[in-house]
C-alpha positions in Angstrom: -58.5 36.8 -26.8 -59.6 33.6 -24.6 -58.0 31.5 -27.2 -54.8 33.3 -26.9 -54.5 33.0 -23.4 -55.7 29.5 -23.4 -52.8 28.9 -26.0 -50.3 30.8 -23.9 -51.2 28.7 -20.8 -50.8 25.5 -22.8 -47.4 26.8 -23.9 -46.5 27.6 -20.5 -47.7 24.2 -19.1 -46.0 22.2 -21.9 -42.6 24.3 -21.1 -43.2 23.6 -17.3 -43.5 19.9 -18.3 -40.3 20.0 -20.3 -38.3 21.8 -17.4 -40.0 19.1 -15.0 -38.6 16.3 -17.3 -35.3 17.8 -17.9 -34.8 18.1 -14.0 -35.8 14.5 -13.7 -33.4 13.5 -16.4 -30.8 15.4 -14.7 -31.6 13.6 -11.4 -31.1 10.4 -13.2 -27.9 11.4 -14.5 -26.8 12.8 -11.3 -27.5 9.4 -9.8 -26.1 7.3 -12.2 -22.8 9.6 -12.2 -22.7 9.3 -8.2 -23.0 5.3 -8.9 -19.9 5.5 -11.4 -17.7 7.6 -8.9 -18.6 5.2 -6.2 -17.4 2.2 -8.3 -14.4 4.0 -9.7 -13.3 4.9 -5.9 -13.9 1.5 -4.7 -12.0 0.2 -7.9 -9.2 2.6 -7.0 -9.3 1.8 -3.3 -8.9 -2.0 -4.2 -5.9 -1.4 -6.6 -4.2 0.6 -3.9 -4.7 -2.0 -1.3 -3.4 -4.6 -3.6 -0.5 -2.6 -4.3 0.1 -2.1 -0.6 -0.1 -5.6 -0.3 2.3 -6.4 -2.8 4.7 -3.8 -1.8 4.6 -5.3 1.9 5.1 -8.9 0.5 8.2 -7.7 -1.6 9.2 -5.9 1.4 8.9 -8.6 3.7 10.6 -10.9 1.4 13.7 -8.8 0.8 13.9 -8.3 4.4 13.7 -12.0 5.3 16.4 -12.6 2.5 18.6 -9.9 4.1 18.3 -11.5 7.6 19.2 -14.9 6.0 22.1 -13.3 4.7 23.2 -11.4 8.0 22.7 -14.6 9.9 24.9 -16.4 7.4 27.8 -14.0 7.8 27.4 -13.9 11.5 27.6 -17.7 11.8 30.6 -17.6 9.5 32.3 -14.9 11.4 31.6 -16.6 14.9 32.8 -19.8 13.5 36.0 -18.3 12.2 36.6 -16.7 15.7 36.0 -20.1 17.3 38.7 -21.5 14.8 40.7 -18.6 15.5 40.7 -19.0 19.4 41.3 -22.7 19.2 44.6 -22.2 17.0 45.5 -19.5 19.5 44.8 -21.2 22.4 47.9 -22.9 23.4 50.1 -19.7 22.4 47.7 -17.4 24.7 47.7 -19.7 27.6 51.6 -19.8 27.4 51.6 -16.0 27.3 49.3 -15.7 29.9 51.4 -17.9 32.2 54.6 -16.2 31.3 53.0 -12.9 32.3 51.9 -14.3 35.4 54.9 -16.0 36.6 57.2 -13.0 35.1 59.1 -14.7 32.4 
């Protein structure tokens, strides 16, 4: 009877050791997974930051290009208006003088 109880206690002790070993292994796996998750999150964060930077750069280049186009058009229109005013200057002066003096 003592031998049976002793054998049961040994089996219980071995079972407890197996459970403890499994708990330790689970803890190691959990820690490894946590590190892997952190690495993945960091990688995703880096990719997102890089993509945001690329989009900003592209948008900035497009904006700069658009600004140059607008400035060019404004310059052309201004020059056109100045030429038109120079061409019409004498005509406008005569028209204004005629209105002033009542012709």
